VEXTIPA-229734 format. One record per residue (C-alpha): residue number from 0; residue in one letter; x negated, z, y. Coordinates in steps of 0.5 Angstrom, whole numbers, plus 2048, in hexadecimal, padded with zeros to 3 digits. Layout:
BEGIN
(node NUM A (X Z Y)) ...
! end
This chain:
BEGIN
(node 0 M (7D8 7E9 824)) (node 1 P (7D8 7E6 82B)) (node 2 G (7DF 7E2 82D)) (node 3 L (7E2 7E3 827)) (node 4 R (7E8 7E8 82A)) (node 5 E (7E9 7E3 82F)) (node 6 L (7E9 7DD 82A)) (node 7 L (7EF 7E1 826)) (node 8 A (7F2 7E4 82C)) (node 9 G (7F7 7DD 82D)) (node 10 A (7FA 7DE 826)) (node 11 P (801 7DC 826)) (node 12 G (805 7E3 824)) (node 13 D (80B 7E0 822)) (node 14 E (808 7DA 81E)) (node 15 R (805 7D9 817)) (node 16 S (7FF 7D6 819)) (node 17 L (7F7 7D5 817)) (node 18 L (7F1 7D5 81C)) (node 19 E (7EB 7D2 818)) (node 20 L (7E4 7D4 81A)) (node 21 R (7DE 7D2 818)) (node 22 A (7D8 7D7 817)) (node 23 T (7D1 7D6 819)) (node 24 G (7CB 7DA 819)) (node 25 R (7C4 7DA 81C)) (node 26 S (7BE 7D9 818)) (node 27 L (7C1 7D9 811)) (node 28 P (7BD 7D7 80B)) (node 29 E (7BE 7D0 809)) (node 30 A (7C3 7D2 803)) (node 31 H (7C7 7D7 807)) (node 32 A (7C7 7D1 80D)) (node 33 R (7CA 7CC 808)) (node 34 V (7CF 7D1 805)) (node 35 A (7D1 7D3 80C)) (node 36 A (7D2 7CC 80E)) (node 37 S (7D7 7CB 808)) (node 38 G (7DC 7D1 80A)) (node 39 A (7E2 7D2 80F)) (node 40 C (7E5 7D9 811)) (node 41 G (7EC 7D8 811)) (node 42 A (7ED 7E8 807)) (node 43 S (7ED 7E3 802)) (node 44 A (7E7 7DE 800)) (node 45 T (7E7 7D8 7FB)) (node 46 A (7E3 7D2 7FA)) (node 47 T (7E4 7CB 7F8)) (node 48 G (7DE 7C6 7F5)) (node 49 D (7DE 7BF 7F2)) (node 50 G (7D7 7BE 7EF)) (node 51 D (7D4 7BC 7F6)) (node 52 D (7D6 7C1 7FB)) (node 53 F (7DA 7C7 7FC)) (node 54 E (7DE 7CB 801)) (node 55 L (7DF 7D2 802)) (node 56 V (7E5 7D5 806)) (node 57 L (7E7 7DC 808)) (node 58 Y (7ED 7DE 80B)) (node 59 V (7EE 7E5 80F)) (node 60 P (7F4 7E7 812)) (node 61 L (7F4 7E7 819)) (node 62 A (7F5 7EF 81A)) (node 63 D (7EE 7F0 816)) (node 64 A (7EA 7EA 819)) (node 65 A (7E7 7ED 81F)) (node 66 V (7E4 7F3 81A)) (node 67 L (7E3 7F0 814)) (node 68 L (7E2 7E8 814)) (node 69 D (7DA 7E9 815)) (node 70 D (7D9 7ED 80F)) (node 71 L (7DD 7E9 80B)) (node 72 C (7DA 7E2 80D)) (node 73 R (7D3 7E5 80B)) (node 74 S (7D6 7E7 805)) (node 75 V (7D8 7E0 803)) (node 76 V (7D2 7DD 805)) (node 77 D (7CD 7E2 801)) (node 78 V (7D2 7E1 7FB)) (node 79 G (7D2 7DA 7FC)) (node 80 V (7CB 7D9 7FC)) (node 81 S (7CA 7DC 7F5)) (node 82 Q (7CF 7D8 7F2)) (node 83 E (7CE 7D2 7F6)) (node 84 L (7CD 7CE 7EF)) (node 85 L (7D4 7D0 7ED)) (node 86 L (7D7 7CF 7F3)) (node 87 R (7D5 7C8 7F3)) (node 88 S (7D7 7C6 7EC)) (node 89 G (7DE 7C9 7EE)) (node 90 A (7DE 7CE 7E8)) (node 91 Y (7DD 7D4 7ED)) (node 92 A (7E5 7D6 7EF)) (node 93 Q (7E7 7D6 7E7)) (node 94 L (7E1 7DB 7E5)) (node 95 A (7E2 7DF 7EC)) (node 96 F (7E9 7E0 7EA)) (node 97 A (7E7 7E2 7E3)) (node 98 G (7E2 7E7 7E5)) (node 99 K (7DC 7E4 7E2)) (node 100 V (7D8 7E2 7E9)) (node 101 P (7D8 7E6 7EF)) (node 102 D (7DE 7E6 7F4)) (node 103 L (7DD 7E3 7FB)) (node 104 L (7DE 7E9 7FE)) (node 105 S (7DB 7EE 7FA)) (node 106 A (7D4 7EE 7FF)) (node 107 T (7D8 7F1 804)) (node 108 G (7D5 7F7 807)) (node 109 T (7CE 7F5 804)) (node 110 M (7C7 7F3 808)) (node 111 S (7C7 7EC 809)) (node 112 V (7C2 7E7 80C)) (node 113 T (7C7 7E3 810)) (node 114 G (7C7 7E7 816)) (node 115 P (7CE 7E7 81A)) (node 116 S (7D2 7E1 81A)) (node 117 E (7D5 7DD 820)) (node 118 F (7DB 7D9 820)) (node 119 E (7DD 7D3 822)) (node 120 F (7E4 7CF 822)) (node 121 A (7E4 7CA 81C)) (node 122 R (7EA 7C7 81F)) (node 123 G (7EE 7C7 825)) (node 124 G (7F1 7CE 825)) (node 125 W (7F7 7D1 822)) (node 126 E (7FB 7CD 81D)) (node 127 P (800 7CD 818)) (node 128 I (7FE 7D0 811)) (node 129 G (7FE 7CA 80C)) (node 130 L (7FF 7C9 805)) (node 131 G (7F7 7C9 804)) (node 132 A (7F6 7D0 807)) (node 133 I (7FC 7D3 802)) (node 134 Q (7F9 7D0 7FC)) (node 135 D (7F2 7D3 7FE)) (node 136 V (7F5 7DA 7FF)) (node 137 V (7F9 7DA 7F9)) (node 138 Q (7F3 7D7 7F5)) (node 139 A (7EF 7DE 7F7)) (node 140 Q (7F5 7E2 7F4)) (node 141 F (7F7 7DE 7EE)) (node 142 G (7F2 7DA 7EC)) (node 143 P (7F1 7D2 7ED)) (node 144 I (7F7 7CD 7EC)) (node 145 D (7F6 7C6 7EA)) (node 146 F (7FA 7C4 7F0)) (node 147 N (7F8 7BC 7F2)) (node 148 R (7F9 7BB 7F9)) (node 149 S (7F5 7B5 7FA)) (node 150 A (7F8 7AF 7FE)) (node 151 V (7FC 7AA 7FA)) (node 152 V (7FC 7A3 7FA)) (node 153 L (802 7A0 7F6)) (node 154 D (801 79A 7F1)) (node 155 A (803 793 7F4)) (node 156 V (80A 790 7F2)) (node 157 A (80C 789 7F0)) (node 158 D (811 788 7F6)) (node 159 P (80E 78C 7FC)) (node 160 E (812 78E 802)) (node 161 P (810 78D 809)) (node 162 A (813 794 80B)) (node 163 C (810 798 805)) (node 164 A (809 79B 808)) (node 165 A (807 79C 800)) (node 166 C (808 794 7FF)) (node 167 A (803 794 805)) (node 168 G (7FE 798 801)) (node 169 R (7FE 79E 805)) (node 170 R (7FB 7A5 803)) (node 171 F (800 7AB 803)) (node 172 G (7FE 7B2 804)) (node 173 F (800 7B6 7FF)) (node 174 P (805 7B9 7FE)) (node 175 A (808 7B9 805)) (node 176 E (807 7B2 808)) (node 177 L (809 7AF 801)) (node 178 A (80F 7B3 801)) (node 179 D (811 7B1 808)) (node 180 E (810 7AA 807)) (node 181 Q (813 7A9 800)) (node 182 T (81A 7A8 803)) (node 183 A (818 7A2 807)) (node 184 M (814 79F 801)) (node 185 C (817 799 7FC)) (node 186 P (81A 79B 7F6)) (node 187 P (814 79A 7F1)) (node 188 H (80F 79E 7F6)) (node 189 T (815 7A4 7F7)) (node 190 Q (815 7A4 7EF)) (node 191 Q (80D 7A4 7EF)) (node 192 A (80C 7AA 7F4)) (node 193 A (812 7AE 7F1)) (node 194 G (80E 7AE 7EA)) (node 195 I (807 7AF 7ED)) (node 196 T (80A 7B5 7F1)) (node 197 S (80E 7B8 7EB)) (node 198 E (807 7B7 7E7)) (node 199 R (803 7BB 7EC)) (node 200 L (807 7C0 7ED)) (node 201 A (809 7C1 7E5)) (node 202 R (801 7C1 7E4)) (node 203 A (800 7C6 7E9)) (node 204 E (805 7CB 7E7)) (node 205 A (803 7CB 7E0)) (node 206 S (7FC 7CC 7E2)) (node 207 N (7FE 7D3 7E5)) (node 208 R (805 7D5 7E5)) (node 209 D (804 7DB 7E9)) (node 210 G (7FF 7D8 7EE)) (node 211 W (804 7D2 7EF)) (node 212 R (80A 7D6 7F0)) (node 213 A (806 7DA 7F6)) (node 214 I (805 7D3 7F9)) (node 215 V (80C 7D1 7F9)) (node 216 D (80E 7D8 7FC)) (node 217 A (809 7D8 801)) (node 218 S (80B 7D1 803)) (node 219 A (812 7D3 803)) (node 220 A (810 7D9 808)) (node 221 L (80D 7D4 80D)) (node 222 G (814 7D1 80E)) (node 223 E (817 7D8 80F)) (node 224 P (819 7D9 817)) (node 225 T (816 7DF 81B)) (node 226 Y (81B 7E0 820)) (node 227 G (816 7E0 825)) (node 228 L (813 7E7 822)) (node 229 P (80C 7E8 821)) (node 230 L (80A 7E7 81A)) (node 231 E (808 7EE 81A)) (node 232 L (80E 7F1 81C)) (node 233 L (812 7ED 817)) (node 234 G (80D 7EF 811)) (node 235 R (80F 7F7 813)) (node 236 L (817 7F5 813)) (node 237 E (816 7F2 80D)) (node 238 E (813 7F8 80A)) (node 239 A (818 7FC 80D)) (node 240 V (81E 7F8 80A)) (node 241 D (81B 7F8 803)) (node 242 R (819 7FF 803)) (node 243 V (81C 804 7FE)) (node 244 D (81C 80B 7FE)) (node 245 P (818 80B 805)) (node 246 T (814 811 807)) (node 247 L (814 815 80D)) (node 248 E (80E 811 810)) (node 249 H (811 80A 80E)) (node 250 L (818 80C 811)) (node 251 R (814 80D 818)) (node 252 A (810 807 817)) (node 253 D (817 803 816)) (node 254 A (81A 806 81C)) (node 255 A (814 804 820)) (node 256 A (815 7FD 81D)) (node 257 V (81C 7FD 81F)) (node 258 L (81B 7FF 826)) (node 259 E (816 7FA 827)) (node 260 L (81B 7F5 824)) (node 261 A (820 7F7 829)) (node 262 G (81B 7F6 82F)) (node 263 R (819 7EF 82D)) (node 264 L (820 7EC 82B)) (node 265 R (824 7F0 831)) (node 266 G (829 7EA 834)) (node 267 R (827 7E5 82E)) (node 268 D (82D 7E6 82A)) (node 269 A (82C 7DF 826)) (node 270 D (825 7E1 824)) (node 271 F (828 7E8 822)) (node 272 E (82E 7E5 81E)) (node 273 S (829 7E0 81A)) (node 274 W (825 7E6 818)) (node 275 A (82A 7EB 816)) (node 276 D (82E 7E5 812)) (node 277 D (828 7E2 80F)) (node 278 W (825 7E9 80D)) (node 279 T (82C 7EC 80B)) (node 280 T (82A 7F2 80F)) (node 281 R (831 7F5 811)) (node 282 D (831 7FA 80B)) (node 283 W (82A 7FC 80D)) (node 284 M (82B 7FD 814)) (node 285 C (831 801 813)) (node 286 E (82D 806 80E)) (node 287 L (827 807 812)) (node 288 P (82A 80B 817)) (node 289 W (82D 810 812)) (node 290 M (827 810 80E)) (node 291 L (823 812 814)) (node 292 A (828 818 816)) (node 293 Q (828 81A 80F)) (node 294 R (821 81C 810)) (node 295 G (822 81F 816)) (node 296 M (820 81A 81B)) (node 297 I (826 81A 81F)) (node 298 E (823 817 825)) (node 299 D (820 811 821)) (node 300 A (826 810 81E)) (node 301 V (82A 810 824)) (node 302 R (825 80B 828)) (node 303 V (825 806 822)) (node 304 A (82D 807 822)) (node 305 D (82D 805 829)) (node 306 A (828 7FF 828)) (node 307 F (82C 7FC 822)) (node 308 A (833 7FD 827)) (node 309 E (82F 7F9 82C)) (node 310 L (82D 7F4 827)) (node 311 D (833 7F3 823)) (node 312 R (838 7F3 829)) (node 313 D (83E 7F1 824)) (node 314 Q (83D 7F7 820)) (node 315 G (83A 7FC 826)) (node 316 S (840 801 825)) (node 317 V (83E 802 81E)) (node 318 Y (837 804 820)) (node 319 A (83A 808 826)) (node 320 N (83F 80C 822)) (node 321 D (839 80E 81D)) (node 322 A (835 810 822)) (node 323 A (83A 815 825)) (node 324 V (83B 818 81E)) (node 325 M (834 819 81C)) (node 326 L (833 81D 823)) (node 327 A (839 821 821)) (node 328 D (837 822 81A)) (node 329 A (830 824 81D)) (node 330 G (833 829 822)) (node 331 H (832 825 828)) (node 332 A (839 827 82B)) (node 333 E (839 825 832)) (node 334 E (836 81E 831)) (node 335 A (83A 81D 82B)) (node 336 R (840 81E 82F)) (node 337 A (83E 819 834)) (node 338 R (83D 814 82F)) (node 339 V (844 815 82D)) (node 340 N (847 814 833)) (node 341 A (843 80E 835)) (node 342 N (844 80B 82E)) (node 343 L (84C 80C 82F)) (node 344 R (84B 809 836)) (node 345 E (848 803 834)) (node 346 C (84C 802 82D)) (node 347 P (853 805 82F)) (node 348 R (857 801 829)) (node 349 D (851 802 824)) (node 350 V (854 806 81E)) (node 351 W (84D 808 81C)) (node 352 T (84B 80A 823)) (node 353 H (851 80F 822)) (node 354 V (84F 811 81B)) (node 355 H (848 812 81D)) (node 356 A (84A 816 823)) (node 357 G (84E 81A 81F)) (node 358 D (848 81B 81A)) (node 359 V (844 81E 820)) (node 360 H (849 823 823)) (node 361 R (84A 825 81C)) (node 362 S (842 826 81B)) (node 363 L (842 82A 822)) (node 364 G (848 82F 820)) (node 365 D (84D 82C 824)) (node 366 P (853 82A 81E)) (node 367 D (858 829 824)) (node 368 R (854 823 827)) (node 369 A (852 821 820)) (node 370 E (85A 821 81E)) (node 371 Q (85C 81D 824)) (node 372 E (857 818 823)) (node 373 F (858 817 81B)) (node 374 R (860 816 81D)) (node 375 H (85E 811 823)) (node 376 A (85A 80D 81D)) (node 377 A (860 80D 819)) (node 378 V (865 80A 81E)) (node 379 L (860 805 81F)) (node 380 V (85F 803 818)) (node 381 E (866 803 816)) (node 382 A (867 7FE 81C)) (node 383 Q (861 7FA 819)) (node 384 G (864 7FA 812)) (node 385 D (85D 7FC 80E)) (node 386 Q (85F 800 808)) (node 387 Q (858 802 806)) (node 388 D (857 804 80D)) (node 389 A (85D 808 80D)) (node 390 A (85B 80C 807)) (node 391 I (855 80E 809)) (node 392 V (857 810 810)) (node 393 T (85D 814 80D)) (node 394 E (858 817 808)) (node 395 R (854 819 80E)) (node 396 L (85A 81C 811)) (node 397 S (85C 820 80B)) (node 398 A (855 823 80A)) (node 399 L (855 826 811)) (node 400 L (85C 829 810)) (node 401 A (85A 82C 80A)) (node 402 T (855 830 80D)) (node 403 L (85A 833 812)) (node 404 P (85E 839 811)) (node 405 E (866 838 810)) (node 406 R (865 830 810)) (node 407 E (865 82F 809)) (node 408 S (86C 82B 809)) (node 409 D (869 827 80E)) (node 410 A (863 826 80A)) (node 411 A (867 824 804)) (node 412 E (86B 81F 808)) (node 413 A (865 81C 80A)) (node 414 A (862 81B 803)) (node 415 L (868 818 800)) (node 416 M (868 813 806)) (node 417 A (861 812 803)) (node 418 K (863 811 7FC)) (node 419 R (868 80C 7FE)) (node 420 A (863 808 802)) (node 421 L (85F 808 7FC)) (node 422 A (864 806 7F7)) (node 423 A (866 800 7FB)) (node 424 E (863 7F9 7F9)) (node 425 R (85C 7F9 7FC)) (node 426 G (85B 7F5 802)) (node 427 Q (863 7F5 803)) (node 428 R (865 7F4 80A)) (node 429 I (86B 7F7 80E)) (node 430 A (869 7F3 815)) (node 431 S (866 7ED 817)) (node 432 K (85F 7EB 814)) (node 433 I (85A 7EB 819)) (node 434 G (857 7E3 81A)) (node 435 R (850 7E1 819)) (node 436 N (84F 7E0 821)) (node 437 D (854 7E6 823)) (node 438 P (851 7EB 827)) (node 439 C (84D 7F0 822)) (node 440 P (850 7F7 821)) (node 441 C (849 7FA 821)) (node 442 A (846 7F7 828)) (node 443 Q (84C 7F3 82B)) (node 444 R (848 7ED 82B)) (node 445 A (84A 7E6 828)) (node 446 Q (847 7E4 822)) (node 447 A (842 7DE 822)) (node 448 P (844 7D9 81C)) (node 449 E (841 7DA 816)) (node 450 V (83A 7D5 815)) (node 451 L (837 7D4 80F)) (node 452 R (82F 7D3 810)) (node 453 R (82B 7CF 80B)) (node 454 V (823 7D0 80B)) (node 455 D (81F 7CA 809)) (node 456 V (819 7CD 805)) (node 457 G (815 7C7 805)) (node 458 Y (813 7C1 800)) (node 459 I (810 7C5 7FB)) (node 460 M (816 7CA 7FA)) (node 461 S (81A 7C3 7F9)) (node 462 T (816 7C2 7F3)) (node 463 V (817 7C8 7EF)) (node 464 Q (81C 7CD 7EE)) (node 465 P (81D 7D1 7F4)) (node 466 P (81F 7D9 7F4)) (node 467 V (826 7DB 7F5)) (node 468 P (828 7DB 7FC)) (node 469 L (82A 7E2 7FF)) (node 470 P (831 7E2 801)) (node 471 S (832 7E1 809)) (node 472 G (834 7E7 80D)) (node 473 R (83B 7E4 80F)) (node 474 R (840 7E8 812)) (node 475 M (847 7E9 80F)) (node 476 P (84D 7E8 814)) (node 477 G (84E 7ED 819)) (node 478 C (848 7F1 816)) (node 479 R (84C 7F5 812)) (node 480 R (848 7F5 80B)) (node 481 R (841 7F6 80E)) (node 482 C (844 7FC 812)) (node 483 A (847 7FF 80C)) (node 484 A (840 7FF 809)) (node 485 R (83E 803 80E)) (node 486 R (843 808 80F)) (node 487 R (840 80F 80E)) (node 488 S (845 815 80B)) 
! end
């Protein structure tokens, strides 16, 4: 397939785009030439016909195009020749979906009279994916949908207005152009346009509810941001975030995706914050290093924690502390102590940096240093006035002291302090409250004001019941609640 790789090399990796190609062949039989002339390569394949003519379309993911496109095109043409009458009548798509006629891709890997295909641009180059392409792909999977997208000419009204394009007899593409122009129309034409839109969309949904929902969802997805990331990486990250009970291979792949994410978003704080908030990834980001560590993948766990610390700088100390604890639990004493010392230099007044320093020293068999860090944390938490934190810190201290000879009374005293803190009203403070824009106790950086984001999902979504939006990953004042969710006992 000479030149095909060159045609595909310019694909925009971070945009949802389509390259329309036309398949050509040499010395084709008449029927094959006629069918080939009706086809465009856009792997799913479908057809539309109106009684006079027909169109064959084939959509192939970019990753498969260079290898599979030629064979897929030959299958479409060969099957199309055998089904030309049904294609022309418009009945083929429904019969193919019902399994009553061969699928357009059923002849892949078979002998063909068409020979190798050549490809040329059907249009100027890569362009945004449109509603027509979405409908084609959905039809191949869910069957035909009675979605009338023909241009609209509105009826004349008694009192035309000069500023109304519909009054001037203009034709409007459907649905986008009609929706865009509707607000500038005169009241009678605005009502007409709304009625036509409602009738066509309702008819489409009634004809194939699953297919229509797929069109709506795909149209909404086109408007989702890519954050300047390759679509392939976004796909892997989506799988990682949504994964339940990942296998070892899954975790390796997820770690690789995170490291690539960190490399691409390094220094792009706004893009990272948008991605993390839109996808509500904070809990997953906290859990992934621990899942890796629990499977014995300590090096990967620490690399992932370091990558998240670099990206999520407001919460960098959370990941840094976790990395130190994971190293200590795995027996990497020297590296764990070095991490603890670095963390304490970076965040000397952060309660949880001292708590996790105590965890590390206890894990490494140094109870004196562990007690020192727990008591330092207790002093800090008393000044900050968080009763929940006070209970957790004193419980840690009590558990440590209970393991030491002749420290039973000290352990009991610490346990009593924890009990008193737990008995206090939840969230009661004994010191001034940390404000929204006060320095974050985790990373000692000022919090940005909370921003509520709204994502427009397009003209189709505005006409049907939208999916329930995911909650945003908004930061609580002082990061306290988000940090509390990530603590490790």
